[in-house]
Residue, then its C-alpha position, 0 to 999 in steps of 0.5 A: m316261218t314268219t317273215l318280219s318287216k319294216v314298214f315305211l309310211d309315206d305318201e311322197r318319198p321313195t321307200p328305202d331298200g328293204w322296207v315295205h311301203a305303205r300309203w295309209p295308216e290302215e294299211v300299217i296297222a293291219l301289218l302291226q297286227t300281224n305281229t311281224v313288224t320290227d321297225i316303222s318309220l312315219d310321216h305325218d302328212l299323207g295328202d289326205d287327213e280325212h283318210g288319216t295321218g302318221y299320228d294315227v298309227v301312233l295312237w293305235i300302238e299306244q292304245a294297243v299297248a296299254m289295253q292289249g299289252f302290244k309289244p311295240p316295234r322300234i318306231t321313228v319319225h321322218s315327218a317334215n311337219a314340225s308341230a306334228r312330229l313333236k306330237m308324234l314323238a310325245g306319243i312314242e314316249s308315252i308308248k315307250r312308258l307304257s311298254t316298260e310297265l308291261 
C-alpha cells in the first residue's frame, strides 16, 4: 500500500503535524518523483540560494507537467518574501493551466 504524504519545505518554521519536513528543493523533487505527494507547501528563501529555493520546485513541477504529463499535487506558498511569493504563484497558475490541458 502506498503512503500518501504532504510535504512542507522550510528552513525555519516548524513543520505542521501530519506533514513531512524538507529542507532543500531536491528533497521535495525526490518525493514528488515517487508520485505519493498530495500537497506541498513552499517557502522561497531557504538560507542558501546556491542550494536552491522554493521556486526551483515550482519550475520542476511546471516542466514535469508540460513534458511528462506529471499530475501535480496541491501547491501552496507560505513564503514571507513578497516578490518571490508572486513569482511562485504565477508559476503555480501556469501549472494549473498546463495540467488542465492534459
